[in-house]
All heavy atoms as an XYZ file, in Angstrom:
806
protein
N      75.918    101.666     26.005
C      74.911    101.891     27.030
C      73.974    100.689     27.057
O      73.460    100.270     26.043
C      74.138    103.167     26.705
C      73.002    103.422     27.654
S      72.201    105.018     27.429
C      71.775    105.020     25.716
N      73.742    100.181     28.244
C      72.821     99.047     28.380
C      71.384     99.545     28.501
O      71.143    100.702     28.806
C      73.185     98.218     29.613
O      72.813     98.905     30.784
N      70.432     98.658     28.241
C      69.012     99.007     28.358
C      68.672     99.445     29.778
O      67.809    100.286     29.988
C      68.148     97.812     27.934
C      66.688     98.150     27.737
C      66.420     99.147     26.625
O      67.140     99.158     25.623
O      65.466     99.934     26.761
N      69.364     98.881     30.791
C      69.103     99.238     32.189
C      69.446    100.702     32.475
O      68.890    101.295     33.386
C      69.894     98.329     33.119
N      70.371    101.280     31.685
C      70.728    102.679     31.869
C      69.663    103.617     31.327
O      69.658    104.788     31.642
C      72.065    102.988     31.192
C      73.250    102.402     31.893
C      74.541    102.761     31.183
O      74.508    103.170     30.003
O      75.590    102.620     31.817
N      68.778    103.120     30.499
C      67.772    103.974     29.892
C      68.356    104.744     28.730
O      69.448    104.448     28.242
N      67.625    105.770     28.297
C      68.041    106.591     27.171
C      68.153    108.032     27.630
O      67.351    108.491     28.438
C      67.015    106.488     26.037
C      66.806    105.083     25.574
N      67.692    104.440     24.746
C      65.839    104.181     25.860
C      67.275    103.211     24.529
N      66.148    103.022     25.191
N      69.125    108.782     27.106
C      69.241    110.192     27.480
C      67.967    110.960     27.102
O      67.379    110.704     26.055
C      70.434    110.687     26.665
C      71.228    109.458     26.354
C      70.203    108.365     26.202
N      67.571    111.882     27.981
C      66.389    112.713     27.736
C      66.699    114.158     28.118
O      67.688    114.432     28.804
C      65.155    112.229     28.542
C      65.435    112.233     30.051
C      64.696    110.865     28.053
C      64.226    111.949     30.916
N      65.845    115.061     27.711
C      65.960    116.473     28.087
C      65.395    116.683     29.490
O      64.558    115.909     29.950
C      65.178    117.326     27.093
N      65.821    117.746     30.142
C      65.321    118.032     31.490
C      63.808    118.223     31.511
O      63.162    117.951     32.514
C      66.039    119.237     32.105
C      65.641    120.577     31.510
C      64.545    121.281     32.005
C      66.367    121.147     30.477
C      64.189    122.506     31.468
C      66.025    122.368     29.947
C      64.934    123.046     30.444
O      64.579    124.260     29.922
N      63.225    118.652     30.417
C      61.780    118.882     30.368
C      60.986    117.580     30.448
O      59.801    117.594     30.751
C      61.384    119.646     29.101
O      61.907    118.955     27.962
C      61.920    121.075     29.129
N      61.634    116.446     30.154
C      60.965    115.147     30.221
C      61.222    114.434     31.548
O      60.690    113.362     31.791
C      61.431    114.268     29.064
N      62.017    115.026     32.422
C      62.361    114.412     33.700
C      61.138    114.341     34.607
O      60.418    115.328     34.770
C      63.472    115.224     34.372
C      64.083    114.677     35.643
C      64.638    113.275     35.440
C      65.182    115.619     36.123
N      60.910    113.177     35.192
C      59.723    112.943     36.010
C      60.063    112.878     37.497
O      61.108    112.341     37.873
C      59.067    111.619     35.609
C      58.529    111.614     34.192
C      57.394    112.605     34.020
O      56.437    112.603     34.784
N      57.508    113.459     33.025
N      59.178    113.398     38.364
C      59.365    113.242     39.803
C      59.467    111.761     40.154
O      58.814    110.918     39.544
C      58.095    113.857     40.390
C      57.611    114.804     39.346
C      57.973    114.162     38.028
N      60.325    111.453     41.119
C      60.516    110.077     41.548
C      61.652    109.363     40.845
O      62.032    108.254     41.234
N      62.244    109.997     39.818
C      63.370    109.398     39.107
C      64.579    109.334     40.040
O      64.867    110.286     40.769
C      63.720    110.222     37.848
O      62.568    110.291     37.008
C      64.882    109.623     37.083
N      65.300    108.217     40.022
C      66.481    108.033     40.862
C      67.573    109.036     40.491
O      67.746    109.376     39.323
C      67.015    106.617     40.706
N      68.320    109.494     41.511
C      69.453    110.393     41.310
C      70.682    109.702     41.898
O      70.648    109.246     43.037
C      69.219    111.762     41.989
C      70.404    112.691     41.743
C      67.929    112.397     41.481
N      71.757    109.631     41.086
C      72.932    108.865     41.475
C      74.178    109.729     41.597
O      74.321    110.733     40.912
C      73.212    107.767     40.439
C      72.093    106.775     40.284
C      72.387    105.733     39.217
O      73.361    105.841     38.479
N      71.539    104.730     39.130
N      75.096    109.268     42.462
C      76.416    109.885     42.573
C      77.232    109.491     41.341
O      76.815    108.666     40.533
C      77.141    109.405     43.840
O      77.228    107.976     43.796
C      76.419    109.854     45.098
N      78.427    110.043     41.233
C      79.280    109.762     40.077
C      79.692    108.297     39.985
O      80.008    107.812     38.903
C      80.535    110.643     40.118
O      81.253    110.417     41.318
N      79.640    107.559     41.115
C      79.984    106.133     41.076
C      78.756    105.231     40.944
O      78.834    104.018     41.103
C      80.831    105.732     42.276
C      80.102    105.870     43.605
O      78.939    106.325     43.630
O      80.698    105.511     44.637
N      77.583    105.841     40.653
C      76.384    105.058     40.366
C      75.527    104.670     41.552
O      74.601    103.881     41.413
N      75.793    105.243     42.725
C      74.996    104.931     43.911
C      73.821    105.902     44.030
O      74.020    107.120     43.985
C      75.862    105.015     45.174
C      77.008    104.025     45.186
C      76.527    102.593     45.082
O      75.676    102.154     45.841
N      77.074    101.865     44.121
N      72.621    105.384     44.188
C      71.452    106.249     44.337
C      71.489    106.921     45.706
O      71.691    106.267     46.721
C      70.151    105.467     44.201
C      68.934    106.362     44.333
C      67.615    105.658     44.091
O      67.565    104.623     43.455
N      66.550    106.243     44.590
N      71.285    108.255     45.733
C      71.241    108.984     46.995
C      69.961    109.801     47.147
O      69.696    110.351     48.211
C      72.470    109.886     47.167
C      72.481    111.098     46.254
C      71.961    112.312     46.674
C      73.033    111.019     44.985
C      71.983    113.425     45.850
C      73.061    112.118     44.148
C      72.534    113.330     44.582
N      69.150    109.857     46.096
C      67.948    110.687     46.149
C      67.015    110.342     44.998
O      67.353    109.532     44.135
C      68.337    112.169     46.058
N      65.842    110.997     45.008
C      64.912    110.943     43.887
C      64.535    112.370     43.506
O      64.557    113.274     44.349
C      63.631    110.147     44.215
O      62.998    110.726     45.355
C      63.946    108.677     44.466
N      64.196    112.560     42.252
C      63.813    113.886     41.758
C      62.496    114.314     42.403
O      61.540    113.545     42.447
C      63.666    113.882     40.221
C      63.110    115.215     39.720
C      64.999    113.562     39.565
N      62.464    115.534     42.886
C      61.246    116.119     43.433
C      60.704    117.185     42.478
O      59.508    117.267     42.255
C      61.528    116.725     44.805
C      60.303    117.246     45.508
C      60.635    117.733     46.917
O      61.779    117.689     47.365
N      59.635    118.213     47.619
N      61.596    117.996     41.914
C      61.168    119.075     41.018
C      62.324    119.503     40.132
O      63.490    119.294     40.461
C      60.667    120.273     41.831
N      61.990    120.122     39.002
C      62.965    120.673     38.071
C      62.931    122.190     38.210
O      61.855    122.786     38.280
C      62.612    120.272     36.615
C      63.560    120.931     35.627
C      62.649    118.760     36.466
N      64.114    122.809     38.264
C      64.197    124.258     38.397
C      64.617    124.880     37.072
O      65.575    124.434     36.450
C      65.209    124.640     39.471
C      64.909    124.118     40.861
C      66.036    124.484     41.804
C      63.595    124.668     41.372
N      63.886    125.920     36.682
C      64.163    126.625     35.436
C      64.165    128.118     35.729
O      63.287    128.618     36.435
C      63.082    126.307     34.375
C      63.343    127.087     33.098
C      63.035    124.822     34.093
N      65.152    128.836     35.199
C      65.166    130.288     35.295
C      64.195    130.786     34.233
O      64.504    130.767     33.039
C      66.567    130.822     35.060
C      66.648    132.333     35.197
O      65.613    133.025     35.042
O      67.753    132.838     35.452
N      63.012    131.198     34.655
C      61.959    131.579     33.710
C      62.324    132.771     32.841
O      61.861    132.875     31.717
C      60.664    131.888     34.462
C      59.966    130.663     34.963
C      58.579    131.012     35.463
O      58.450    131.937     36.287
O      57.638    130.350     35.027
N      63.158    133.675     33.350
C      63.503    134.871     32.581
C      64.216    134.523     31.285
O      64.038    135.187     30.276
C      64.370    135.805     33.416
C      63.642    136.385     34.599
C      64.556    137.229     35.433
C      63.826    137.678     36.693
N      64.718    138.328     37.639
N      65.046    133.478     31.325
C      65.808    133.106     30.136
C      65.558    131.665     29.701
O      66.197    131.163     28.789
C      67.327    133.329     30.360
C      67.653    134.804     30.407
C      67.807    132.631     31.608
N      64.615    130.986     30.342
C      64.235    129.606     30.030
C      65.442    128.672     29.996
O      65.661    127.949     29.031
C      63.452    129.538     28.728
N      66.241    128.725     31.059
C      67.437    127.901     31.156
C      67.309    126.954     32.346
O      66.865    127.352     33.430
C      68.695    128.791     31.328
C      69.935    127.961     31.625
C      68.923    129.628     30.088
N      67.707    125.711     32.147
C      67.720    124.695     33.198
C      68.670    125.132     34.301
O      69.846    125.403     34.062
C      68.156    123.365     32.578
C      68.296    122.234     33.552
C      67.257    121.882     34.393
C      69.464    121.493     33.601
C      67.376    120.815     35.273
C      69.595    120.424     34.460
C      68.552    120.091     35.302
N      68.170    125.215     35.538
C      68.955    125.692     36.672
C      69.410    124.557     37.581
O      70.384    124.691     38.299
C      68.120    126.698     37.470
C      68.946    127.479     38.467
O      70.096    127.836     38.147
O      68.444    127.738     39.570
N      68.681    123.435     37.588
C      69.034    122.308     38.437
C      67.795    121.539     38.837
O      66.724    121.721     38.258
N      67.952    120.678     39.853
C      66.815    119.887     40.336
C      66.768    119.917     41.855
O      67.786    120.082     42.516
C      66.868    118.421     39.841
C      68.170    117.733     40.261
C      66.669    118.343     38.344
C      68.249    116.253     39.894
N      65.564    119.781     42.369
C      65.378    119.565     43.797
C      65.179    118.067     43.960
O      64.387    117.459     43.228
C      64.157    120.337     44.344
C      63.914    119.985     45.807
C      64.371    121.831     44.187
N      65.937    117.490     44.889
C      65.869    116.054     45.112
C      65.424    115.775     46.540
O      65.630    116.590     47.438
C      67.228    115.373     44.831
C      67.633    115.574     43.384
C      68.322    115.882     45.765
N      64.810    114.613     46.732
C      64.417    114.171     48.063
C      65.461    113.174     48.540
O      65.667    112.146     47.914
C      63.029    113.529     48.038
C      62.499    113.176     49.412
C      62.332    114.406     50.298
O      61.816    115.434     49.889
N      62.789    114.310     51.521
N      66.144    113.507     49.639
C      67.146    112.629     50.232
C      66.637    112.167     51.591
O      65.600    112.649     52.075
C      68.488    113.359     50.436
O      68.344    114.326     51.494
C      68.960    114.055     49.168
N      67.384    111.285     52.228
C      67.024    110.829     53.572
C      67.041    111.993     54.566
O      66.314    111.981     55.556
C      67.986    109.733     54.030
N      67.831    113.033     54.266
C      67.933    114.200     55.144
C      66.951    115.311     54.769
O      66.951    116.368     55.376
C      69.356    114.747     55.104
N      66.113    115.073     53.753
C      65.146    116.077     53.318
C      65.484    116.591     51.927
O      66.399    116.083     51.271
N      64.737    117.598     51.451
C      64.963    118.123     50.103
C      66.305    118.838     49.997
O      66.726    119.529     50.924
C      63.807    119.097     49.880
C      63.126    119.275     51.175
C      63.629    118.248     52.124
N      66.968    118.646     48.865
C      68.254    119.281     48.599
C      68.279    119.768     47.154
O      67.562    119.269     46.296
C      69.415    118.306     48.823
C      69.554    117.831     50.263
C      69.974    118.973     51.176
N      70.196    118.549     52.552
C      69.319    118.687     53.535
N      68.130    119.210     53.292
N      69.617    118.310     54.754
N      69.147    120.748     46.884
C      69.287    121.330     45.549
C      70.536    120.790     44.866
O      71.615    120.784     45.444
C      69.374    122.854     45.646
C      69.702    123.524     44.342
C      68.782    123.537     43.308
C      70.922    124.137     44.150
C      69.075    124.149     42.092
C      71.227    124.757     42.948
C      70.305    124.765     41.914
N      70.383    120.329     43.609
C      71.508    119.914     42.783
C      71.579    120.886     41.611
O      70.652    120.980     40.806
C      71.344    118.462     42.253
C      72.554    118.071     41.402
C      71.139    117.483     43.398
N      72.668    121.644     41.528
C      72.854    122.631     40.472
C      73.008    121.945     39.112
O      73.531    120.829     39.026
C      74.105    123.464     40.780
C      74.227    124.657     39.874
O      73.627    125.696     40.167
O      74.929    124.532     38.846
N      72.582    122.616     38.065
C      72.689    122.064     36.710
C      74.121    121.679     36.358
O      74.347    120.696     35.661
C      72.148    123.069     35.697
N      75.105    122.426     36.860
C      76.513    122.134     36.582
C      76.973    120.823     37.215
O      78.024    120.300     36.855
C      77.410    123.264     37.070
C      77.238    124.540     36.265
O      76.715    124.472     35.132
O      77.628    125.610     36.769
N      76.204    120.300     38.185
C      76.567    119.062     38.870
C      75.856    117.837     38.281
O      76.000    116.735     38.777
C      76.237    119.182     40.365
C      77.009    120.295     41.037
C      76.498    120.648     42.412
O      75.275    120.641     42.644
O      77.351    120.927     43.277
N      75.103    118.066     37.220
C      74.361    116.977     36.576
C      75.090    116.576     35.307
O      75.348    117.406     34.433
C      72.908    117.407     36.285
C      72.206    117.660     37.611
C      72.192    116.347     35.454
C      70.836    118.239     37.493
N      75.427    115.285     35.245
C      76.124    114.780     34.066
C      75.156    114.535     32.929
O      75.107    115.282     31.954
N      74.334    113.483     33.052
C      73.364    113.116     32.015
C      72.041    112.740     32.667
O      72.026    112.100     33.713
C      73.878    111.925     31.177
O      75.170    112.257     30.654
C      72.943    111.615     30.027
N      70.962    113.134     32.025
C      69.628    112.757     32.479
C      69.144    111.629     31.576
O      69.113    111.782     30.352
C      68.663    113.953     32.410
C      69.165    115.084     33.322
C      67.249    113.525     32.800
C      68.393    116.380     33.171
N      68.806    110.504     32.192
C      68.308    109.335     31.462
C      66.841    109.109     31.807
O      66.326    109.663     32.787
C      69.099    108.078     31.858
C      70.556    108.118     31.484
C      71.520    108.507     32.400
C      70.969    107.745     30.207
C      72.862    108.527     32.065
C      72.309    107.753     29.858
C      73.253    108.153     30.792
O      74.583    108.169     30.450
N      66.190    108.248     31.052
C      64.802    107.889     31.351
C      64.707    107.176     32.694
O      63.683    107.257     33.363
C      64.220    106.966     30.261
O      65.109    105.860     30.068
C      64.023    107.703     28.950
N      65.767    106.501     33.119
C      65.743    105.701     34.347
C      66.388    106.366     35.554
O      66.115    105.983     36.681
C      66.457    104.356     34.117
O      67.791    104.636     33.644
C      65.706    103.499     33.121
N      67.265    107.347     35.332
C      67.961    107.995     36.444
C      68.668    109.266     35.987
O      68.808    109.517     34.799
C      68.974    107.042     37.085
C      70.132    106.711     36.199
N      70.047    105.793     35.175
C      71.392    107.196     36.164
C      71.214    105.716     34.561
N      72.047    106.559     35.137
N      69.122    110.032     36.986
C      69.939    111.210     36.734
C      71.340    110.886     37.230
O      71.522    110.535     38.402
C      69.391    112.449     37.481
C      70.321    113.645     37.283
C      67.982    112.781     37.025
N      72.317    110.978     36.352
C      73.714    110.733     36.714
C      74.360    112.085     37.040
O      74.432    112.956     36.179
C      74.449    110.053     35.568
N      74.786    112.254     38.292
C      75.449    113.494     38.682
C      76.964    113.313     38.652
O      77.469    112.199     38.515
C      75.038    113.940     40.106
O      75.620    113.051     41.066
C      73.533    113.995     40.255
N      77.680    114.413     38.821
C      79.138    114.382     38.912
C      79.582    114.420     40.364
O      80.767    114.558     40.646
C      79.749    115.570     38.147
O      79.246    116.791     38.714
C      79.393    115.519     36.665
N      78.639    114.281     41.289
C      78.912    114.392     42.722
C      79.463    113.101     43.326
O      79.021    112.013     42.977
C      77.614    114.740     43.468
C      76.916    116.030     43.070
C      75.523    116.085     43.681
C      77.750    117.218     43.506
N      80.390    113.257     44.264
C      80.819    112.122     45.080
C      79.775    111.936     46.174
O      78.919    112.815     46.394
C      82.178    112.396     45.732
O      82.029    113.506     46.642
C      83.260    112.703     44.700
N      79.838    110.831     46.897
C      78.906    110.602     48.004
C      79.044    111.705     49.051
O      78.048    112.176     49.611
C      79.152    109.227     48.622
N      80.266    112.143     49.316
C      80.507    113.210     50.302
C      79.886    114.530     49.852
O      79.255    115.245     50.635
C      82.010    113.384     50.517
C      82.342    114.391     51.602
C      83.834    114.487     51.851
O      84.504    113.441     51.944
O      84.324    115.629     51.960
N      80.047    114.860     48.564
C      79.449    116.085     48.036
C      77.924    116.007     48.075
O      77.252    116.990     48.408
C      79.920    116.328     46.603
C      81.381    116.711     46.502
C      81.879    116.697     45.069
O      81.519    115.810     44.284
N      82.714    117.669     44.732
N      77.362    114.848     47.744
C      75.909    114.663     47.760
C      75.365    114.848     49.172
O      74.291    115.436     49.360
C      75.539    113.283     47.224
N      76.100    114.387     50.173
C      75.662    114.525     51.564
C      75.676    115.976     52.022
O      74.963    116.340     52.958
C      76.549    113.677     52.471
N      76.452    116.827     51.347
C      76.552    118.230     51.737
C      75.768    119.196     50.873
O      75.985    120.406     50.938
N      74.834    118.695     50.078
C      74.050    119.569     49.210
C      73.199    120.541     50.029
O      72.687    120.188     51.090
C      73.138    118.741     48.300
C      73.829    117.989     47.173
C      72.850    117.018     46.512
C      74.388    118.963     46.144
N      72.998    121.769     49.513
C      72.182    122.753     50.230
C      70.683    122.493     50.084
O      70.250    121.817     49.153
C      72.553    124.071     49.537
C      72.869    123.665     48.132
C      73.547    122.311     48.268
N      69.924    123.064     51.008
C      68.466    123.012     50.891
C      68.051    123.950     49.760
O      68.711    124.949     49.507
C      67.813    123.450     52.203
C      68.028    122.456     53.321
C      67.286    122.830     54.591
O      66.382    123.694     54.530
O      67.613    122.257     55.629
N      66.953    123.636     49.071
C      66.497    124.500     47.970
C      65.849    125.773     48.498
O      65.337    125.809     49.614
C      65.470    123.634     47.247
C      64.945    122.727     48.311
C      66.108    122.457     49.238
N      65.874    126.803     47.665
C      65.132    128.031     47.961
C      63.751    127.851     47.377
O      63.597    127.741     46.166
C      65.834    129.233     47.338
C      67.180    129.523     47.960
C      67.861    130.716     47.315
O      67.173    131.535     46.671
O      69.078    130.832     47.460
N      62.738    127.791     48.206
C      61.362    127.468     47.770
C      60.823    128.435     46.725
O      60.002    128.059     45.907
C      60.410    127.453     48.974
C      60.780    126.475     50.061
C      60.771    125.041     49.659
N      59.454    124.592     49.240
C      59.231    123.420     48.708
N      60.206    122.568     48.530
N      58.027    123.065     48.335
N      61.280    129.671     46.711
C      60.711    130.655     45.790
C      61.071    130.399     44.338
O      60.457    130.963     43.440
C      61.175    132.059     46.181
O      62.574    132.158     46.056
N      62.064    129.533     44.082
C      62.501    129.325     42.700
C      62.030    128.009     42.109
O      62.353    127.695     40.978
C      64.039    129.368     42.613
O      64.567    128.329     43.443
C      64.592    130.705     43.043
N      61.261    127.211     42.841
C      60.877    125.894     42.347
C      59.767    125.994     41.309
O      58.737    126.605     41.551
C      60.431    124.977     43.494
C      61.626    124.692     44.396
C      59.836    123.684     42.963
C      61.286    123.859     45.594
N      60.020    125.378     40.178
C      59.021    125.264     39.118
C      59.016    123.805     38.704
O      60.026    123.279     38.253
C      59.374    126.152     37.918
C      59.379    127.595     38.360
C      58.401    125.915     36.778
C      60.103    128.505     37.460
N      57.910    123.143     38.889
C      57.812    121.727     38.584
C      57.366    121.553     37.144
O      56.264    121.940     36.792
C      56.817    121.072     39.540
C      56.867    119.570     39.498
O      57.720    119.027     38.780
O      56.055    118.948     40.189
N      58.223    121.007     36.300
C      57.904    120.790     34.896
C      57.190    119.445     34.761
O      57.722    118.419     35.136
C      59.175    120.764     34.027
C      59.958    122.060     34.168
C      58.852    120.465     32.584
C      59.283    123.269     33.595
N      55.984    119.465     34.236
C      55.238    118.230     33.997
C      54.684    118.271     32.589
O      54.157    119.287     32.170
C      54.087    118.085     34.996
C      54.572    117.864     36.410
C      53.420    117.613     37.334
C      53.946    117.390     38.738
N      52.893    117.199     39.697
N      54.794    117.190     31.849
C      54.266    117.189     30.472
C      52.784    117.567     30.437
O      52.011    117.127     31.270
C      54.464    115.736     30.022
C      55.549    115.210     30.897
C      55.389    115.932     32.217
N      52.450    118.407     29.467
C      51.051    118.763     29.263
C      50.540    119.868     30.161
O      49.367    120.188     30.133
N      51.415    120.487     30.951
C      50.963    121.550     31.846
C      51.813    122.800     31.647
O      52.929    122.734     31.196
C      51.086    121.091     33.296
C      50.143    119.950     33.612
C      50.161    119.602     35.057
N      49.698    120.728     35.837
C      49.985    120.883     37.107
N      50.698    120.018     37.743
N      49.536    121.937     37.771
N      51.249    123.912     32.037
C      52.001    125.159     32.024
C      52.334    125.648     30.634
O      51.708    125.280     29.652
N      53.346    126.509     30.560
C      53.718    127.159     29.310
C      54.146    126.150     28.255
O      53.796    126.281     27.091
C      54.852    128.140     29.574
C      55.150    128.975     28.378
C      56.165    130.046     28.615
N      56.617    130.101     29.980
C      57.803    130.534     30.340
N      58.662    130.937     29.453
N      58.148    130.576     31.608
N      54.932    125.128     28.620
C      55.358    124.142     27.629
C      54.156    123.420     27.024
O      54.108    123.193     25.824
C      56.317    123.124     28.242
C      57.691    123.665     28.587
C      58.512    122.586     29.276
C      58.403    124.155     27.362
N      53.202    123.068     27.851
C      52.005    122.410     27.355
C      51.217    123.297     26.412
O      50.742    122.855     25.370
N      51.102    124.578     26.754
C      50.396    125.521     25.888
C      51.116    125.703     24.561
O      50.491    125.816     23.512
C      50.231    126.870     26.581
C      49.193    126.822     27.698
C      48.833    128.215     28.182
N      49.966    128.960     28.703
C      50.420    128.901     29.942
N      49.841    128.117     30.827
N      51.442    129.626     30.325
N      52.454    125.686     24.583
C      53.221    125.838     23.348
C      52.939    124.699     22.383
O      52.976    124.880     21.177
C      54.728    125.882     23.653
C      55.168    127.204     24.203
S      56.913    127.281     24.671
C      57.734    126.211     23.540
N      52.646    123.524     22.919
C      52.396    122.364     22.071
C      50.916    122.055     21.947
O      50.529    120.957     21.581
C      53.176    121.148     22.602
C      54.646    121.350     22.508
C      55.381    121.672     23.628
C      55.292    121.262     21.288
C      56.758    121.887     23.529
C      56.660    121.468     21.182
C      57.387    121.783     22.314
N      50.067    123.022     22.273
C      48.642    122.885     22.049
C      47.900    122.032     23.062
O      46.776    121.621     22.812
N      48.521    121.772     24.209
C      47.842    120.964     25.229
C      47.080    121.878     26.164
O      47.539    122.957     26.513
C      48.861    120.155     26.025
C      49.584    119.160     25.184
C      50.527    118.360     26.057
N      51.378    117.540     25.227
C      52.689    117.526     25.257
N      53.330    118.295     26.113
N      53.370    116.754     24.475
N      45.921    121.434     26.598
C      45.113    122.223     27.521
C      45.478    121.864     28.944
O      45.894    120.773     29.224
C      43.638    121.975     27.266
C      43.210    122.452     25.912
C      41.744    122.288     25.716
C      41.374    122.790     24.329
N      39.983    122.758     24.085
N      45.272    122.806     29.847
C      45.537    122.597     31.276
C      44.545    121.682     31.871
O      43.430    121.574     31.562
C      45.509    123.899     32.028
C      46.689    124.740     31.701
C      46.693    125.890     32.630
N      48.090    125.988     33.050
C      48.564    126.903     33.796
N      47.785    127.781     34.292
N      49.813    126.937     34.116
Protein backbone atom coordinates (compact mmCIF):
# COMPACT_ATOMS: atom_id res chain seq x y z
CA UNK A 1 0.00 0.00 0.00
CA UNK A 2 1.36 3.40 -0.94
CA UNK A 3 1.15 6.47 1.30
CA UNK A 4 -1.28 8.01 -1.25
CA UNK A 5 -3.76 5.22 -0.46
CA UNK A 6 -3.84 6.21 3.19
CA UNK A 7 -4.33 3.76 6.03
CA UNK A 8 -7.34 1.53 6.72
CA UNK A 9 -9.71 2.95 9.34
CA UNK A 10 -12.98 1.99 11.02
CA UNK A 11 -16.28 3.41 9.79
CA UNK A 12 -16.54 5.43 13.01
CA UNK A 13 -13.49 7.48 11.93
CA UNK A 14 -14.85 8.19 8.43
CA UNK A 15 -15.20 11.92 7.77
CA UNK A 16 -17.69 13.78 5.55
CA UNK A 17 -16.09 14.87 2.29
CA UNK A 18 -13.91 11.75 1.96
CA UNK A 19 -13.64 10.55 -1.66
CA UNK A 20 -15.61 7.44 -2.67
CA UNK A 21 -14.24 5.30 -5.50
CA UNK A 22 -15.48 2.59 -7.85
CA UNK A 23 -13.72 -0.78 -7.90
CA UNK A 24 -11.33 0.51 -10.60
CA UNK A 25 -10.29 3.51 -8.48
CA UNK A 26 -12.36 6.26 -10.11
CA UNK A 27 -13.91 8.79 -7.73
CA UNK A 28 -17.69 9.08 -8.19
CA UNK A 29 -18.79 10.69 -4.92
CA UNK A 30 -17.87 12.03 -1.49
CA UNK A 31 -19.06 10.82 1.90
CA UNK A 32 -22.02 12.76 3.27
CA UNK A 33 -22.99 10.59 6.26
CA UNK A 34 -22.43 7.21 7.90
CA UNK A 35 -25.43 4.96 8.54
CA UNK A 36 -25.60 2.74 11.62
CA UNK A 37 -28.41 0.44 12.75
CA UNK A 38 -28.73 1.82 16.28
CA UNK A 39 -30.62 -1.22 17.59
CA UNK A 40 -27.61 -3.47 17.10
CA UNK A 41 -24.83 -0.89 16.55
CA UNK A 42 -23.90 -2.30 13.15
CA UNK A 43 -22.50 -0.37 10.18
CA UNK A 44 -25.26 -0.20 7.55
CA UNK A 45 -23.56 1.84 4.81
CA UNK A 46 -22.87 5.42 3.75
CA UNK A 47 -24.74 8.24 2.12
CA UNK A 48 -22.64 9.81 -0.62
CA UNK A 49 -22.95 13.02 -2.59
CA UNK A 50 -22.80 12.40 -6.35
CA UNK A 51 -23.32 14.68 -9.33
CA UNK A 52 -26.90 13.33 -9.43
CA UNK A 53 -27.53 14.03 -5.73
CA UNK A 54 -27.30 11.95 -2.54
CA UNK A 55 -27.14 8.18 -2.95
CA UNK A 56 -26.93 5.19 -0.58
CA UNK A 57 -24.01 2.72 -0.65
CA UNK A 58 -24.76 -0.46 1.32
CA UNK A 59 -22.11 -1.78 3.71
CA UNK A 60 -21.83 -4.94 1.58
CA UNK A 61 -20.69 -2.77 -1.36
CA UNK A 62 -17.81 -1.20 0.56
CA UNK A 63 -14.45 -2.88 0.25
CA UNK A 64 -12.08 -0.92 2.52
CA UNK A 65 -12.32 2.44 4.25
CA UNK A 66 -9.05 4.39 4.19
CA UNK A 67 -8.05 7.73 5.69
CA UNK A 68 -7.98 9.16 2.14
CA UNK A 69 -10.91 7.41 0.43
CA UNK A 70 -13.55 4.69 0.50
CA UNK A 71 -12.90 1.82 -1.92
CA UNK A 72 -16.17 0.22 -3.05
CA UNK A 73 -16.77 -2.99 -4.98
CA UNK A 74 -19.03 -1.12 -7.42
CA UNK A 75 -18.46 -0.72 -11.14
CA UNK A 76 -19.08 2.72 -12.66
CA UNK A 77 -22.43 1.43 -14.00
CA UNK A 78 -23.48 0.15 -10.57
CA UNK A 79 -22.41 3.44 -8.93
CA UNK A 80 -24.55 5.39 -11.42
CA UNK A 81 -27.58 3.30 -10.42
CA UNK A 82 -27.34 3.67 -6.64
CA UNK A 83 -30.63 4.38 -4.82
CA UNK A 84 -31.48 7.57 -2.97
CA UNK A 85 -31.09 7.27 0.83
CA UNK A 86 -34.03 6.99 3.20
CA UNK A 87 -33.71 10.16 5.30
CA UNK A 88 -35.16 8.56 8.44
CA UNK A 89 -32.16 6.26 8.88
CA UNK A 90 -29.29 8.75 8.55
CA UNK A 91 -27.01 9.06 11.55
CA UNK A 92 -23.92 11.17 11.05
CA UNK A 93 -20.99 9.82 13.08
CA UNK A 94 -18.58 12.57 14.12
CA UNK A 95 -15.73 12.19 16.61
CA UNK A 96 -16.51 13.63 20.02
CA UNK A 97 -20.28 13.76 19.56
CA UNK A 98 -23.22 11.59 20.43
CA UNK A 99 -23.13 8.22 22.14
CA UNK A 100 -19.60 7.33 20.97
CA UNK A 101 -18.26 10.59 22.36
CA UNK A 102 -20.02 10.01 25.68
CA UNK A 103 -18.60 6.48 25.88
CA UNK A 104 -15.10 7.94 25.69
CA UNK A 105 -15.76 10.75 28.14
CA UNK A 106 -16.13 13.56 25.61
CA UNK A 107 -18.67 16.29 26.23
CA UNK A 108 -21.15 17.47 23.60
